[in-house]
C-alpha positions as CSV (number, residue, x, y, z in Angstrom):
1,M,14.4,19.1,5.2
2,L,12.1,16.2,5.2
3,F,12.1,13.6,2.6
4,R,15.2,15.3,1.4
5,S,16.6,12.1,0.1
6,V,13.4,10.4,-1.0
7,L,12.5,13.6,-2.9
8,Q,15.9,13.0,-5.0
9,Q,14.2,10.1,-6.9
10,S,12.7,13.0,-8.9
11,A,16.1,13.0,-10.5
12,L,14.9,9.7,-12.4
13,T,11.4,11.1,-13.2
14,L,13.9,13.9,-14.8
15,A,16.0,11.5,-16.7
16,L,12.7,9.4,-18.1
17,L,11.3,12.6,-19.1
18,Y,14.7,14.1,-21.0
19,D,15.0,10.6,-22.6
20,T,11.2,9.3,-23.7
21,P,9.9,10.8,-26.9
22,L,6.6,11.9,-25.5
23,E,4.6,13.9,-28.0
24,H,5.0,17.6,-28.0
25,S,7.2,17.1,-25.2
26,P,9.4,20.1,-24.1
27,Y,11.5,17.9,-22.0
28,Y,12.7,15.4,-24.6
29,Q,16.6,16.0,-24.9
30,S,16.5,19.3,-23.1
31,D,19.9,20.1,-22.0
32,R,18.3,21.9,-19.2
33,V,16.2,18.9,-17.8
34,R,19.5,17.0,-18.1
35,D,21.3,19.3,-15.8
36,W,18.4,19.3,-13.3
37,A,18.7,15.5,-13.1
38,L,21.9,15.4,-12.7
39,A,22.0,18.2,-10.0
40,G,19.3,16.1,-8.3
41,V,21.9,12.7,-8.2
42,R,25.0,15.4,-7.1
43,F,22.7,16.6,-4.2
44,W,21.9,13.2,-2.9
45,A,25.4,12.1,-3.0
46,G,26.1,14.5,-1.0
47,I,23.3,14.6,2.1
48,Q,25.0,10.4,2.5
49,H,25.7,9.5,6.0
50,A,29.2,7.5,6.1
51,D,27.7,4.5,6.6
52,G,25.7,4.8,3.1
53,A,22.6,5.2,4.5
54,F,19.9,8.6,3.8
55,D,17.7,10.4,6.0
56,E,13.9,10.6,5.2
57,Y,12.0,12.2,8.0
58,Y,14.8,13.5,10.5
59,P,18.2,14.0,10.8
60,W,20.6,11.3,11.7
61,E,18.2,8.4,10.6
62,H,20.2,6.4,8.8
63,G,16.8,5.0,7.0
64,Y,16.1,1.7,5.0
65,I,13.6,3.1,3.1
66,P,15.6,6.1,1.7
67,T,17.9,4.5,1.0
68,S,16.4,1.5,-0.8
69,F,14.1,3.8,-3.1
70,S,16.7,6.6,-3.6
71,L,19.4,4.0,-4.9
72,F,17.4,2.7,-7.8
73,A,16.6,6.4,-8.4
74,A,19.9,7.4,-8.6
75,A,21.8,4.8,-10.4
76,E,19.2,4.4,-13.0
77,A,18.9,7.8,-13.8
78,C,23.0,8.2,-14.2
79,R,22.9,4.9,-16.5
80,L,20.3,6.6,-18.6
81,L,22.4,10.0,-18.5
82,G,25.8,8.2,-18.9
83,C,26.5,10.2,-15.9
84,E,30.5,9.0,-14.2
85,D,30.6,11.2,-11.7
86,D,32.9,9.8,-9.7
87,R,31.4,10.7,-6.6
88,V,28.0,9.8,-7.4
89,V,29.1,6.4,-8.4
90,Q,31.4,6.1,-5.0
91,A,28.1,6.7,-3.3
92,C,25.9,4.6,-5.2
93,R,28.4,1.9,-4.5
94,R,28.4,3.1,-0.5
95,A,24.4,2.7,-0.5
96,A,25.3,-0.5,-2.1
97,R,26.8,-2.3,0.6
98,Y,24.2,-0.4,3.8
99,L,21.5,-2.4,1.7
100,A,23.8,-5.4,1.6
101,R,24.3,-5.3,5.4
102,N,20.9,-4.6,6.3
103,E,17.2,-5.9,5.9
104,E,13.4,-4.3,6.0
105,R,10.9,-7.2,7.6
106,E,7.9,-5.3,8.3
107,A,6.8,-3.3,5.1
108,L,8.3,-5.5,2.3
109,N,8.0,-3.2,-0.4
110,Q,11.1,-1.8,1.0
111,E,13.3,-4.8,0.9
112,A,11.7,-5.3,-2.9
113,A,13.3,-1.8,-3.8
114,S,16.9,-2.6,-2.8
115,I,16.7,-5.4,-5.2
116,P,16.8,-3.7,-8.3
117,G,18.7,-0.7,-6.4
118,L,21.1,-3.0,-5.7
119,Y,21.2,-4.4,-9.4
120,A,21.1,-0.6,-11.3
121,A,24.2,-0.2,-9.0
122,H,26.0,-3.1,-10.3
123,L,25.3,-1.9,-13.7
124,L,26.3,1.6,-13.0
125,T,29.7,0.0,-11.2
126,G,30.4,-3.0,-12.8
127,E,31.1,-4.4,-9.5
128,A,30.2,-8.3,-9.3
129,W,29.6,-8.4,-5.5
130,I,26.2,-5.8,-5.8
131,G,25.0,-7.8,-8.6
132,D,25.6,-11.0,-5.9
133,A,24.1,-9.3,-3.1
134,A,21.1,-8.1,-5.2
135,T,20.6,-11.8,-6.3
136,A,21.1,-13.4,-2.5
137,K,18.3,-10.2,-1.7
138,F,15.8,-11.5,-4.3
139,E,16.3,-15.7,-3.2
140,R,15.6,-14.1,0.5
141,F,13.0,-12.1,-0.4
142,V,10.7,-14.8,-2.5
143,Q,10.8,-17.2,0.6
144,R,8.4,-15.0,2.2
145,Q,5.5,-14.6,-0.4
146,S,2.2,-15.6,1.2
147,P,0.4,-18.9,-0.1
148,D,-2.0,-16.4,-1.1
149,G,0.4,-14.4,-3.1
150,F,1.1,-11.4,-1.6
151,F,4.0,-10.1,0.1
152,A,3.3,-8.7,3.9
153,E,2.9,-5.0,4.7
154,Y,2.8,-4.7,8.5
155,G,1.7,-7.7,9.1
156,G,-1.1,-8.3,6.1
157,A,-1.8,-7.5,2.4
158,D,-2.1,-4.0,1.0
159,L,-2.9,-3.4,-2.6
160,G,-0.5,0.1,-3.3
161,Y,2.1,-1.3,-1.7
162,L,2.1,-5.1,-2.8
163,S,1.8,-3.1,-6.6
164,T,5.2,-1.2,-5.2
165,T,6.7,-4.7,-4.8
166,L,5.6,-5.8,-7.8
167,D,7.2,-3.0,-9.9
168,F,10.7,-3.3,-8.3
169,L,10.8,-7.4,-8.4
170,L,9.8,-6.3,-12.8
171,E,12.6,-4.2,-12.8
172,Y,14.7,-6.4,-11.3
173,A,13.6,-8.8,-14.2
174,R,14.3,-6.0,-16.7
175,L,17.6,-5.4,-15.7
176,S,19.0,-8.6,-14.8
177,G,17.1,-11.3,-17.3
178,D,16.2,-13.5,-13.8
179,D,13.3,-15.3,-15.1
180,R,12.6,-16.6,-11.6
181,V,10.7,-13.5,-11.3
182,W,8.0,-14.3,-13.8
183,P,5.9,-16.9,-11.4
184,I,6.0,-14.9,-8.3
185,A,4.6,-11.8,-10.3
186,D,1.9,-14.4,-11.7
187,K,1.0,-15.4,-8.1
188,I,0.9,-11.4,-7.1
189,V,-1.5,-10.2,-10.1
190,D,-3.8,-13.5,-9.6
191,F,-4.6,-12.3,-5.8
192,C,-4.7,-8.4,-7.2
193,S,-7.1,-9.3,-9.6
194,Y,-9.9,-10.1,-6.8
195,F,-9.5,-6.3,-5.5
196,V,-9.9,-4.4,-8.4
197,H,-13.6,-3.3,-8.4
198,Q,-15.7,-2.7,-11.2
199,D,-15.3,1.4,-11.4
200,G,-11.7,0.4,-11.3
201,S,-11.1,1.3,-8.2
202,V,-8.8,-0.8,-6.3
203,G,-7.9,-1.4,-2.8
204,G,-9.0,0.7,1.0
205,Q,-9.6,0.4,4.2
206,Y,-9.9,-3.4,3.8
207,G,-5.7,-3.4,3.1
208,S,-3.3,-4.0,5.9
209,R,-2.1,0.5,5.1
210,N,-5.3,1.1,3.6
211,T,-4.2,2.6,0.0
212,E,-6.2,3.4,-3.1
213,Y,-3.9,3.0,-6.0
214,F,-2.2,0.3,-8.0
215,L,0.9,1.3,-9.9
216,L,0.8,0.5,-13.8
217,S,4.5,-0.2,-14.8
218,P,4.0,-3.7,-13.6
219,L,1.2,-4.1,-15.3
220,C,2.5,-3.0,-18.9
221,L,5.4,-4.8,-18.3
222,L,3.1,-7.9,-18.0
223,A,0.7,-7.4,-20.3
224,D,2.1,-9.1,-23.4
225,R,2.2,-12.2,-21.4
226,S,-0.5,-12.2,-18.9
227,P,-3.7,-11.8,-19.8
228,I,-5.1,-10.9,-15.9
229,A,-2.4,-8.2,-16.4
230,R,-3.6,-7.1,-19.5
231,A,-7.2,-6.8,-18.1
232,M,-6.2,-5.3,-15.0
233,L,-4.8,-2.7,-16.8
234,G,-7.4,-1.7,-19.1
235,R,-9.7,-1.3,-16.2
236,L,-7.8,0.4,-14.1
237,R,-7.1,3.1,-17.3
238,T,-10.5,3.6,-18.2
239,G,-12.4,2.7,-14.8
240,K,-14.8,5.8,-13.7
241,H,-12.7,5.5,-10.1
242,G,-9.2,4.3,-12.2
243,A,-5.7,5.5,-12.8
244,L,-7.2,9.2,-13.3
245,A,-8.6,9.1,-9.6
246,F,-6.3,7.4,-7.7
247,Y,-3.4,9.3,-8.5
248,G,-5.6,11.7,-6.2
249,A,-5.4,8.5,-3.8
250,F,-2.4,10.1,-2.3
251,D,-0.4,13.2,-0.9
252,D,0.8,15.0,-4.1
253,R,4.3,14.7,-2.5
254,Y,4.4,11.0,-3.4
255,L,4.6,12.3,-7.2
256,S,8.3,13.4,-6.1
257,H,8.5,10.0,-4.9
258,N,8.3,6.7,-6.9
259,M,4.8,7.5,-8.2
260,L,5.9,10.0,-10.9
261,H,9.1,7.9,-12.8
262,S,6.9,4.7,-12.3
263,L,4.1,6.6,-14.5
264,L,6.7,7.7,-16.9
265,R,7.7,3.8,-17.0
266,A,4.4,2.8,-17.7
267,V,4.1,4.8,-21.0
268,R,8.1,3.5,-22.1
269,Y,6.6,0.2,-21.1
270,A,2.8,0.5,-22.7
271,P,1.5,-2.5,-25.0
272,G,0.6,-1.9,-28.1
273,G,-3.0,-2.7,-29.3
274,D,-6.0,-3.7,-27.1
275,E,-4.9,-3.6,-24.1
276,V,-8.4,-4.5,-22.4
277,G,-8.5,-8.2,-24.0
278,E,-11.3,-10.5,-23.4
279,D,-10.3,-11.7,-20.2
280,L,-13.0,-10.8,-17.4
281,L,-11.6,-9.6,-14.2
282,P,-13.1,-11.7,-10.7
283,C,-14.9,-8.2,-10.0
284,D,-17.6,-8.9,-13.4
285,S,-18.1,-12.8,-13.0
286,E,-19.3,-15.1,-10.4
287,H,-17.2,-16.4,-7.6
288,E,-16.4,-16.8,-4.3
289,R,-13.2,-16.8,-2.7
290,Y,-11.6,-16.9,0.6
291,F,-7.9,-16.0,1.0
292,E,-7.5,-17.5,4.3
293,D,-3.8,-16.2,5.1
294,A,-5.0,-12.5,3.8
295,G,-8.1,-12.6,5.7
296,L,-9.5,-11.1,2.8
297,L,-12.8,-12.0,0.9
298,S,-13.8,-11.4,-2.6
299,I,-17.7,-12.5,-3.8
300,N,-19.6,-11.9,-7.3
301,Q,-23.2,-12.7,-6.7
302,R,-25.8,-11.9,-8.8
303,G,-23.5,-8.9,-10.8
304,A,-23.0,-7.5,-7.4
305,H,-19.3,-7.9,-5.9
306,L,-18.3,-7.5,-2.6
307,V,-14.8,-7.2,-0.8
308,C,-14.8,-7.6,3.0
309,G,-11.6,-7.3,5.1
310,L,-11.9,-10.1,8.0
311,S,-8.8,-9.4,8.9
312,K,-9.6,-6.4,10.0
313,G,-12.9,-6.5,11.8
314,G,-15.2,-7.2,8.5
315,V,-14.3,-3.7,6.9
316,M,-16.3,-3.7,3.4
317,R,-17.2,-2.3,0.1
318,L,-19.9,-3.6,-2.5
319,F,-20.2,-2.6,-5.9
320,S,-23.1,-3.1,-8.5
321,A,-22.8,-1.9,-12.1
322,G,-20.3,0.0,-12.1
323,R,-20.5,1.8,-9.0
324,E,-19.9,1.5,-5.0
325,I,-23.2,1.1,-3.7
326,F,-22.4,0.6,-0.3
327,S,-19.6,0.3,2.1
328,D,-18.7,-0.2,6.5
329,Y,-15.9,0.4,8.2
330,G,-16.7,-1.0,11.4
331,Y,-17.0,0.7,15.0
332,R,-15.1,3.4,17.1
333,L,-15.2,3.4,20.9
334,E,-14.7,6.3,22.8
335,D,-13.8,6.3,26.5
336,A,-14.4,8.3,29.3
337,H,-11.0,10.9,28.5
338,G,-12.1,10.6,24.9
339,T,-9.5,8.1,23.9
340,P,-10.9,6.4,20.7
341,S,-10.6,2.4,20.0
342,A,-11.1,0.5,16.7
343,S,-12.9,-2.7,15.5
344,S,-11.1,-2.0,11.7
345,W,-7.4,-3.5,13.2
346,L,-5.4,-6.1,12.1
347,R,-5.2,-7.9,15.4
348,A,-3.2,-11.2,16.0
349,D,-5.7,-12.2,18.5
350,A,-8.5,-12.1,16.3
351,L,-10.5,-15.2,15.3
352,R,-11.8,-15.2,11.5
353,G,-13.0,-18.0,9.1
354,G,-16.0,-19.6,7.2
355,A,-17.9,-21.7,5.1
356,Q,-18.8,-21.5,1.8
357,G,-21.4,-18.4,2.1
358,T,-20.9,-17.8,5.6
359,Y,-17.9,-15.8,7.2
360,R,-17.1,-14.3,10.6
361,V,-14.7,-12.4,12.8
362,E,-14.6,-11.5,16.4
363,G,-12.1,-9.7,18.5
364,A,-11.3,-6.8,21.1
365,F,-11.1,-3.1,19.9
366,A,-7.8,-1.8,19.5
367,E,-6.5,1.2,21.5
368,V,-5.2,4.0,19.4
369,P,-4.2,6.8,21.7
370,R,-4.0,10.4,19.8
371,Q,-0.3,11.2,19.6
372,R,0.0,15.0,20.5
373,V,2.9,16.9,18.6
374,T,4.3,19.4,20.8
375,P,8.1,21.2,20.1
376,L,9.3,19.7,23.2
377,K,8.6,16.4,21.7
378,H,10.2,17.6,18.6
379,M,13.0,18.8,20.0
380,G,13.2,15.4,21.9
381,L,13.3,13.8,18.9
382,R,16.0,15.7,16.9
383,L,18.5,14.4,20.5
384,L,17.5,10.8,20.8
385,A,18.2,11.0,16.5
386,R,21.6,12.5,17.2
387,A,22.1,9.6,20.2
388,W,20.7,6.5,18.8
389,G,20.2,7.1,15.0
390,K,18.5,4.1,13.2
391,R,17.9,2.4,16.7
392,L,15.1,5.2,16.7
393,I,12.6,3.6,13.9
394,P,11.4,0.6,15.7
395,L,10.6,2.8,18.8
396,L,8.9,5.4,16.9
397,K,7.0,2.5,14.4
398,K,5.8,0.8,18.0
399,R,4.2,3.7,19.2
400,L,3.0,4.7,15.8
401,I,2.4,1.7,13.8
402,F,2.2,-1.4,15.9
403,V,-0.4,-0.4,18.3
404,D,-1.3,-3.6,20.4
405,R,-3.4,-2.1,23.1
406,I,-6.7,-3.4,24.1
407,G,-9.4,-1.0,23.8
408,P,-13.0,-1.0,26.1
409,G,-15.0,-3.7,24.5
410,R,-15.1,-6.6,21.8
411,Y,-17.1,-7.0,18.7
412,A,-18.2,-9.5,16.4
413,R,-19.6,-9.8,12.8
414,Q,-20.9,-12.7,10.8
415,I,-21.5,-12.0,7.1
416,R,-23.3,-13.7,4.2
417,M,-24.7,-13.3,0.5
418,D,-28.0,-14.9,-0.1
419,R,-31.3,-14.4,-2.7
420,G,-29.8,-10.6,-3.6
421,M,-29.2,-9.4,-0.2
422,L,-26.0,-9.0,1.9
423,H,-26.7,-9.9,5.2
424,I,-24.7,-8.3,8.4
425,E,-25.2,-9.5,12.0
426,D,-23.0,-7.3,14.7
427,E,-22.5,-7.8,18.4
428,L,-20.5,-4.9,20.4
429,T,-20.0,-6.0,23.7
430,L,-19.0,-2.5,25.5
431,E,-16.8,-2.6,28.7
432,R,-14.8,-0.7,31.4
433,G,-17.4,2.5,31.3
434,A,-16.9,2.7,27.2
435,R,-18.5,6.6,26.8
436,R,-20.1,5.9,23.3
437,A,-19.9,3.6,20.6
438,Y,-20.5,5.1,16.6
439,S,-20.2,3.8,13.4
440,A,-16.2,4.2,12.1
441,D,-15.8,6.7,8.8
442,K,-13.5,5.9,5.8
443,F,-10.2,6.7,7.4
444,S,-8.1,4.4,9.7
445,L,-6.5,5.6,13.0
446,R,-3.8,3.9,12.1
447,H,-0.4,6.1,10.8
448,V,0.1,5.3,7.0
449,A,1.0,8.7,5.3
450,S,0.3,7.5,1.6
451,S,-3.1,6.6,2.8
452,K,-3.9,9.9,4.6
453,Y,-5.4,12.3,2.0
454,Y,-8.8,14.3,1.9
455,A,-11.7,12.4,-0.5
456,A,-15.1,12.7,-1.0
457,D,-16.1,10.0,1.3
458,E,-15.4,12.2,4.3
459,L,-18.5,14.1,3.5
460,V,-20.6,11.1,4.2
461,E,-22.8,10.9,7.2
462,R,-22.6,8.1,9.4
463,P,-26.1,6.8,11.3
464,P,-25.8,7.5,14.6
465,L,-26.1,5.0,17.6
466,Q,-27.3,5.7,20.8
467,W,-24.9,2.6,22.4
468,Q,-23.4,4.4,25.5
469,G,-22.3,2.7,28.8
470,T,-21.4,-0.8,29.3
471,G,-23.3,-3.6,27.4
472,A,-24.2,-6.0,24.8
473,H,-25.5,-4.4,21.7
474,R,-27.0,-6.2,18.5
475,L,-27.5,-4.7,15.0
476,V,-28.3,-7.0,11.9
477,R,-28.6,-5.3,8.7
478,Q,-30.0,-6.3,5.1
479,V,-28.4,-4.4,2.2
480,D,-30.0,-4.8,-1.1
481,L,-27.2,-6.4,-3.9
482,C,-28.8,-3.7,-6.7
483,E,-29.0,-0.9,-4.9
484,G,-27.1,-0.9,-1.8
485,R,-30.4,0.2,0.3
486,V,-30.3,-0.8,3.6
487,Q,-32.3,-2.4,6.2
488,V,-32.2,-2.4,9.9
489,I,-33.9,-5.9,10.6
490,E,-33.0,-6.1,14.6
491,E,-31.2,-3.2,16.9
492,S,-31.1,-4.3,20.6
493,V,-29.3,-2.4,23.3
C-alpha cells in the first residue's frame, strides 16, 4: 500500500484529538479515539524493516522521509497517550538508530523532521544515546542555513517546506529546551515574511518546490516572542487566500501526513489576545530586497508588491490593494517530438543578479521529458526495489526531480519597477528546430507531489505566441501597478 507508514502519522492526529479539549469535540477523552491511535502506532511498528526503516512509495524502499516523519508522530502519540507497548517502543528505538546512521542532504525538511523524532524517542525510551543523536543532528543541521535564512529544498528556497523545517525545529526546542533554536527560527521567519502576500497567500512557482502553504503551528509557538511571526500569523489566518484557502493547496492525502497534526498543534499553541499586532509585513510597506543566495526578489512600490524568482527564470506574482493582479510563469518550448522545455527551472548555470531597481536573469531552457507509466515499468520498479532497496531512491530522484538536460533554446528576462509600471523585457532564442514557444501556465513540470493539485488558475488562458522555428524573439511589456493591465510595447520575430 502506498504511503502506508507515512499515513500512520494520523495516529498523532488522533492522539491530539483525544487530548485537546476542543469546544463540543466528540473526540476529546474518547476511548474509541484512543484505541484507534494506539492501533495506528502498533500497525506502524508491525511494518518496519529490520534495519529500522520504513517504506513510502514502494515495497523495500527503506526511505528516510517515512522513517523521520513517522517516528516523530509515533513517539509523540505514545507519550501523549501513555503507551508503553514494548513492541512500539522497540520500533521507535530501531527507527532512531536508522536515523542516527543516515542523513538527508537534498530535502532538508526531512532531515529537520528527524531531530524532534529522535528527541521524542529519547523521552519515550529514556535512552541517552538517542537524545545525544538528536543534539548532534541539530548541530550539524544548523550549519546548513543559508545566509539569507532558508534551508535548501532541492537546490533552492521553498516556502511551504521551509515552514515544515521551522515547525520541526521548534518542536525540538519545545521538547528539549534547547535555546539555540530561537535565533535560527528568527532568521527563517524574517526571510519568509517577504513572501507572504497581501491577500494572505504565500509562496508559489517562484519557490524551488512550488508549494503554496505555510504551517501555522510554528508561528503560534513564536507569536509571543516575535512581532514578525505574530504579524504573519494574523495575515495567514485572516487573508482571503490565507489558511482556509491554502489548506486546499495540496492533495488531500497530505492531511493524513503532518498537515493535520500541525493544525491541531497550532490550536494547542495559539497565543491569547490579538495575534495580528501592529507590525507591518513587507507586502504592506515600501521596500526592495533581493536575496542573492535564494535568487528571490521582493519589491513594494506605490502599494504594489512584486515577488520574482530570478532563480527560476524570472517567474513572478504581483499584488495590489489586497489581490493578485498579474502573474507570469515564463515560457515553454516544444521540440519536433513534442518534448517540453521550461524557462522556469532551477539551473546552476543560469546567470542572475542586478543593481538597485533593475534585475536580470538568463540561461538555457531545461528539457523535461514526459515519464510514461506502463505496467512493465511498474513491475520493473518493484524488482529493482527488491534488489537495490534504498539505493534506488537517488536514481529515481535524478530521473524525476533533478532533471539537468538542455532544451532547444535560451532565454533572458530583465525587470524593473518605475513610475507606477512594471517593465518586463524578454528575449528568447529558439534553437535546433523548436516546433513552437508558448507562455507557461501556473504549474511546473517538476515532480513535486505536494504542489500538484487543481486550482482555478488552471482556467486562465495565457496569450498565444506566434513564435515557431529557430531564431531570436523579443517581447517588451509594461504592467500597471494598480490594476495589472498589460501593454505590449514591442514584439519582434
